[in-house]
C-alpha positions in Angstrom: 0.1 -0.1 0.0 1.1 3.5 -0.6 1.3 5.8 2.3 -1.8 8.2 2.5 -1.4 11.1 2.7 2.1 11.0 0.8 5.0 12.9 2.6 6.2 15.9 0.8 9.1 18.3 1.8 10.8 21.4 0.7 14.6 21.2 1.1 16.7 24.4 1.6 20.3 25.0 2.5 22.0 22.5 0.4 25.3 23.2 -1.4 23.9 23.6 -5.0 26.9 21.8 -6.8 27.1 18.9 -4.3 25.3 15.5 -5.1 22.9 14.2 -2.6 20.5 11.3 -1.9 17.3 11.8 -0.2 15.9 8.8 1.8 13.2 8.1 4.3 12.8 5.5 6.8 10.1 4.9 9.3 10.7 4.3 13.1 8.5 3.0 15.9 7.6 6.1 18.3 7.4 3.8 21.3 7.0 0.0 22.3 3.3 -0.1 22.6 0.5 -1.7 20.4 -2.8 0.3 20.0 -6.4 -0.5 19.7 -9.0 2.0 18.6 -11.9 2.4 20.9 -15.0 3.3 18.9 -17.3 4.6 21.7 -14.7 7.2 22.7 -13.1 7.9 19.3 -9.7 7.3 20.9 -6.5 5.3 20.4 -5.7 3.3 23.6 -2.6 1.3 24.5 -3.5 -2.4 24.0 -0.2 -4.0 25.1 3.4 -4.3 24.3 4.6 -3.9 20.7 5.3 -6.8 18.4 9.0 -7.7 17.8 10.8 -5.1 15.7 11.0 -5.8 11.8 14.3 -5.6 9.8 15.0 -1.7 9.0 14.1 -0.7 5.6 15.2 2.6 3.9 13.1 4.1 0.9 15.9 6.0 -1.3 14.0 8.5 -3.3 14.0 7.6 -7.1 15.4 11.1 -8.1 18.6 10.3 -6.2 21.5 11.0 -6.9 20.8 14.7 -7.7 22.6 18.1 -7.2 21.5 20.1 -4.2 20.1 22.7 -6.9 17.7 20.0 -8.1 16.5 18.9 -4.9 16.0 22.8 -3.8 14.0 23.6 -6.8 11.3 21.0 -6.4 9.0 19.8 -3.6 10.2 16.3 -2.9 7.4 14.0 -2.7 7.4 10.3 -1.2 4.3 9.2 -3.0 6.0 6.1 -4.5 6.8 4.8 -1.0 5.0 1.6 -0.2 4.4 0.1 3.2 3.4 -3.6 4.1 2.8 -5.5 7.1 4.3 -8.7 5.4 7.6 -9.4 7.1 8.7 -11.7 4.3 8.1 -8.9 1.8 10.9 -9.1 -1.0 9.7 -6.0 -2.9 11.6 -3.5 -1.0 8.6 -2.2 0.8 8.8 -0.7 4.2 7.6 -3.2 6.8 5.4 -2.1 9.6 3.4 -3.6 12.3 -0.4 -2.8 12.2 -1.7 -1.0 15.3 1.5 0.6 16.2 2.8 4.2 16.2 5.4 5.3 13.8 7.5 8.4 12.7 8.6 9.0 9.3 12.4 10.5 9.1 13.6 12.0 6.1 17.3 11.9 5.3 19.6 14.1 3.3 22.8 12.2 2.5 25.9 13.6 0.8 27.3 11.5 -1.9 30.5 11.0 -0.2 28.8 9.7 2.9 26.5 7.2 0.9 28.8 4.1 0.6 26.9 2.3 3.3 23.4 3.6 2.0 21.3 0.4 1.3 17.6 -0.2 1.4 18.1 -3.0 3.9 20.3 -1.3 6.3 20.0 1.5 8.8 21.0 5.2 7.4 24.6 5.8 7.9 25.6 8.3 10.6 28.1 11.1 10.0 28.7 14.8 9.1 27.4 14.2 5.7 24.0 12.9 6.8 21.2 15.1 8.2 17.9 13.5 9.6 14.8 15.3 9.8 11.7 14.4 12.1 8.4 16.3 11.9 6.2 15.4 15.0 3.0 16.3 12.9 3.6 13.2 10.7 3.5 10.4 13.6 0.8 8.1 12.6 -0.8 4.7 13.8 -0.9 1.8 11.2 -4.1 0.1 10.3 -5.2 -2.6 8.0 -8.9 -1.1 8.1 -10.4 2.1 8.3 -10.9 2.8 12.2 -13.5 5.6 11.5 -17.1 4.4 10.7 -17.9 7.5 8.8 -15.0 6.6 6.1 
């Protein structure tokens, strides 16, 4: 499934002549599992989280591109796909249903990208900047939890 709504970011402050990868991963917010309580229209803790899944990183398909290119456009993650299938071999980001997650956007300078892989955590270092947007935290579902939808 595609993430909806898709994440879109505007990037500034890059060296226009340097080459960059843009990537996204999605990390658990806590170690809890949730359930939706219809009569109160609220999410409630339902227990401990399921075992963590192997990390996956979505490398934006326009990567590798110059800082100038990235700064001239809104970067959309509308092609990113999510799954709850832990055996997925299509490169989708694997998430557990009924858990809370935080998307993270990574700007990775080319010279720090040697360890960049869809199946390994994002490399750390001076050439890697990570951005969290608290308003993008979400709870995964396999069915709509609002009877009006």
